N, C-alpha and C positions, 0 to 999 in steps of 0.2 A: 536709629542704629542700635537697637537692643536685640542681639542675636546670640544664642548660646551655640558655640562651636566645639567640636571635639579636638583636643590636642593629643591625648593618648586615651587608652581605654578607660582610665580612672580619672583623668584630668580634663575638665571642661572649663571654658572661659566665657563669661558673659561679656561680649564685645559691646562697649558703650563708651561714652566720653570718659568714664573712669572704669577700667577693666576690673572685673571681679572673677576670682579663680575659685573653682570647685574641685576639691580632691575627695573622691568617693572611696569609702572603705566599707567592707562587709565584715561584721563581727557577730558570730553565733546567729547568723541568719538575719541580723538587723542591719539595715542599710544606714551607714553613718556618713557624714560629710564634714570636711573642714572647709569653711568659707574664708578666703583671704581677702580682706577689706570688704566694705559694705556700701560703697558708693557715697553719693553726696546728699541723700534725702530719704524721706519716708518712702517715696516712690521706688527708689532702688530696693528698699527693704521689702516692699510688697512684691516686686518682680522676683527677688531672690526667693522669698517664701513660696510663691506660686510655683516656681520652677522646682524647688526641692520637694514640694508636695507631689508634683507630677511625676517625680522620680521615685516615689515611695520612701523617702528618707524619714526615718523614725527619730533621728537625733542628729544635731549638728552643733558645731562650735564656730566662733569667729576668731580669726587671727588678724589683728590690725598691724600693718607694716609700720604705721606712724600715726600721729594724732591730728593731722590736718583735716579740716572739716569735710573735704571731698572724699575722704577715705573712711570716715566713721559715721557718715550721715545716716546710714541705715541701721546702725547699732541699736538705737533706742527702740525703734519700732519692733525689730526682731527680738530683742531681749524681753520687752514687755509682753509680746505675744507668746513666746516659747520658753522663756527663762533660760535661754542658751548661755553657755559659758563664753567669755570673751578673754582672749589672750593678748598680751602686749608686753613690751619691755617696761621696766619700772618707770623710767623717766617719762616715756610717752603715756603711760597709764595715768599719771597725774593730770595731764591735759585732757585725756579722754573723759575722765571722771569729773573734771572741772573745766569744761570747754571755754568758759569765759576768760580763762587764763591766756588763751591764744591772742585775741585782740588786745588784751591788757599788756601782754609781752611785746607785741608788735608796736604799740603806741608808746608804751612806757608809763601808763597811768590809767585811771578809770576809763571805762568804755564810754564813747559818745556816739550820738546818732551818725550813722554812716559806716561804722565798723562793727555794728551789732547785727550783721546779716548772716545768712546761711553759708556764705563763701568763706567767712572767717570763724564762725562759731556754730558748731553743731549742737544737737541736744545731748544732754549728759547720758552716759551709760556706765555700768559697773564692770570694771576689769576684775574678773574672778580669779585669774591665774597669771602669774608673771613668767615670761619666757627669758631664757638666757642664750647666748651664742652657743652653737654646736648642735649635736643631734638631740632631738626630743623624742624619746621613746613613746611618750604619751600621744604626741601628735603624729609621729611617724614621718617627720620632715627634719631637715637641717635648717637651723636659723643662721643667717649670714649677716654680719654687720655691714651696713651701707650708710655710714654717717655722712653728713654734709648738707643735705637738703633739709633735714630735720635733726633734732637733738640726737636721737638714737634710732633712726630708721633701720629696718631690717629687710632683707630679702629672704626668700624661702626656696629651698632646693627640695624638689620632690623626685623620688626615684620610682618609676613605674615600669617594672620589667627591665628591659634594656635601655629605656629612654630616661634621660635626666632633664627635668624641666626646672628652669630657674625663673622665679618671679622676682623682678628687680625694682618693683615699686616706682618711685620717682627718681631713681638713680641716674637714669637717662631721660632726656626730654625730647619729644619728637621735633623734627624740623618745623612742622606746622605750628607747634606751640611756640617755638622760638620766633618764628616769623610774626606770630600774633602778639606775643608779649615782649619780644626783643630781649629783655633782661629777666631771665627766670629766677624764681625765688631760691635763695640759699641762706643757710644759717651759719655755715663754716666752710669757707673756700678751700682751705688746706685739706680738711677731711674729705671734701667732695672730690678734689683732684686725686687723692689717694683711692677713693672709691672707683672713679673712672679708670685709673690705671689697673685696679684689680679686676675690673670687668673685662678688660682685654684678655686676661689670663683665663677667666671663667669661660669666655667664648670658645676656648679650645677644649673645654672639659664638659660641656653640656650639649644637649641636642636641640633644646627649644628655649628661647628667651621670651618671657612675657613681661612687658613694661605695663605700668598703670595707665599710660596714655599712648594711643597710637597702635601700630600694627604688631602682630606677633611674628617673631623671627624663628622659623623652623629650619634648622641646619640639616635635618635628617632626610629631607626630601631628595629623591634621586634626580629630579629634573632641574631644580634650582636651589638646592641646599647651600652650595658654595656661594651663590649669589646673595642669599639671605645673610650668610655669615659676613660677607663683605659689606653689605648694607648696614649691618649692626655695628661692625668695626668703624665704618665711616660715620655712623651716627655718634659714636663716642668721640671721634675727632671733631665732629661738628659742635658737640657740647663743649669740648676743650677750647675750641676756637672762640666761642662766645665769651668764655672766661678771659682768654687772652685779649680779646677786643675790648672788653670792659675795663680790664686792668690798664691797658694802654691808653684808653680814653681818660681814665681818672688821673693817670700820671701826666697826661697832656694838660688837663685842667689845673693841676696843682703846681704850675710854675709860680703862682702867687698863692698865699694862704687863703683857704676857703673853708667855710663851715660845711657841715654835712648837707644842710638845706641848699646851699649854693651849688654844691656838687650834684645834688639830686636835680635841681632845676636845669643844669647844663646837660646832664645825661638824658633827662626826659626830652629836652629839646633836640638833642642829637639823634635819638632813636624814634622821635615822633610819638612818644608815649603819652596818651591822654591821662590827665591826673584828676582823680576824685579821691574821696576819703580812703576807699579800699586800696586803690592802686598806690596811693601815697605811702600808706604804712608798710605795704609789702615792699615797695622799692626802697623805702627808708631803711628797713632792717637789712635788705640785701646789700645796699651800698655800705652800710656799717660793717657788714661781713667782709666786703672787699677791702675797705680801708683798714680793718683790723689785720687782715692778711698782709697788706702792704707795709703796715707798721712792723709786723713780726718779722718780715724779711728785710727790714731796714731800707725800704725804698721810699717811704715817707715818714715824716715825724709829726709830732703834735706840738702846738704852741697855744699858750693862753695869754699872750702879750697884749692883745687888744681887748681883753676882758671877755673873751669867748673862746670856746674850743675850735681851733682851726687846724686843718691838715696842710702840710707843705712838703713838696718833693725834696728829697735829700741831695740829689745830684743833678 
């Protein structure tokens, strides 16, 4: 499933397990391209470079939506081959340049065997330019805050003629991904809920939505544009429901004090999530995010009475 499709005259998408966006621009006769994310591996990098060369691109840059390994995996290959610029927000840039920080953050200590894989740790690349929210005259796109899934993940709004294309990165997760992983990764539940609410408004002001995973939603098609908009809005609801379900499950578990590992064990058993080193650290951090949210809304509290950190439901 590696196929480049036309979204608009200037916007193309490499349809793959991780979608890659190409925004083509022509300046003084030289074909330029902004590549949004680079996939999960060197193989993505090779496919991206081969495609760009086939299109006669003389110069391109990469804009990383966030620092997770499956979005920056092609950076190193492409930068080593072409010396291309890489753009990212400041916080995410630190993890892009020092990718070992990702598994270290997830685990909370030095890396051990089992979390040193390509799913959690890409090869290092150099972020040459820092982007901020708002319109970038240099890149000719608008940078949109989409916090929650990662520290400072961003979306990208591209205006091509009369069409407005919004790349939303991992702000929404496909139902296939939810069915596969059950509890998808989050860094901040409160910010993610705000992002999902914001996407409802964006859906009324754009023509095409491109997520990092799953299908593209083209609202401008005469035959089924309205259906695609409904599908996207329903997907947002589906993402919100997952959060509600997990929050409800945690509250049900915490009728008695429980440690985060005890919560993790019960959540994994409830959703039939197989646990290995990688899935453990991802689920661990996600459940910490959920518990932090519940603490902040005064639904649960912390106790150290038994010589360990335990969570307990307040009401």
